[in-house]
N, C-alpha and C positions, 0 to 999 in steps of 0.2 A: 393488585389483588392476587393473592396466591391461590392457585387452583391445585387441589390435591386429589388423590385417588387412593383406593385401597392398595396396599403394597403386597408383595409376594407372600408375606406371612399372615395374611388375613385382613379383615376390614379395619382393624385397629392399628395396622402398621402402614402409615401413610408416607407418600413420597411427593415431593413437589414436581409438578409437570412443567416441562419446558414449553415456551410459546408455540413451538412447532407441534408438540403433542396436543396442545389445546386446539390448535387449528385443525389437526387431523380428527380429533374427537367431534368438533363442530361439523366438519365435512361429512363424517360418517353419520352423525345424527340427522343432518338435513337430507342425506341420501335415503335414509330410512323413512323419514317423514314423507318425502316425495313418492317413494314406492308405496307406502301405506295409503296415501291420498289417491294414487292411481288405482290401487286395488279397490278402494271404496267406490270410486267412480264406476269401475267395472261391475261391482256388486249392485249398484243402484241403477245402472243404465237401463235395465230391462223391467223395472218395476212398473206395474199398471197403476192406474189412478187409485183404485181401492187399496192397493198395497201402500201407497204413499200416505193414505189416511189411517193406516193401522196404528192403534195405540202403542206407544213405546213404553219402556220401563220408567221413563220420566213422567211423573204424575201430571196428567192433563195435556201431555204433548204427544202428537203423532209423529210418524217417521219424518214427514216433511218439516215439522218444527225442529226436530233434532238436527237434521241435515242443514237447515238454514242457520241454526246456531253455530254449528261447526264451521260453516263457510264464513260466517260473519267474524268469528274470533280468529280465523286464519288470516284475515286481512289487517288485523290490528298490530301496531308496533308494540314492543314490550312496555314502553311507557304508557301508551294509550290503554293497553290491556290492564295494567295496574290501576289506572284512573277509573276505568269502567268497573273493575272489580270492587274497588273501594266504594264507589257510588252505589253499586248493587247491595253491598253489605249494609250501607246506611239506610237504604230503602227498606231492606228486610227487617231492620231493627225497629222500624216505626210501627 
């Protein structure tokens, strides 16, 4: 599988990434993911019970529901995530 990225002349000038470049991008990505997760934990650590019950921007979900959803999807493998996603799409079509 070829992985490409925008080249120096803009988004339409692509170059093929070497395997080492791909590994570096993955490493950087996961470093960012871990830092963001740690920041989220810090933000949520001091919430009181009534704050956990605050309605979120997701219709009918409170803060606790959203955090539970984020935590659950973080434990899925890519294959399992796709299976769960496709299942949810089918359920929503009914």
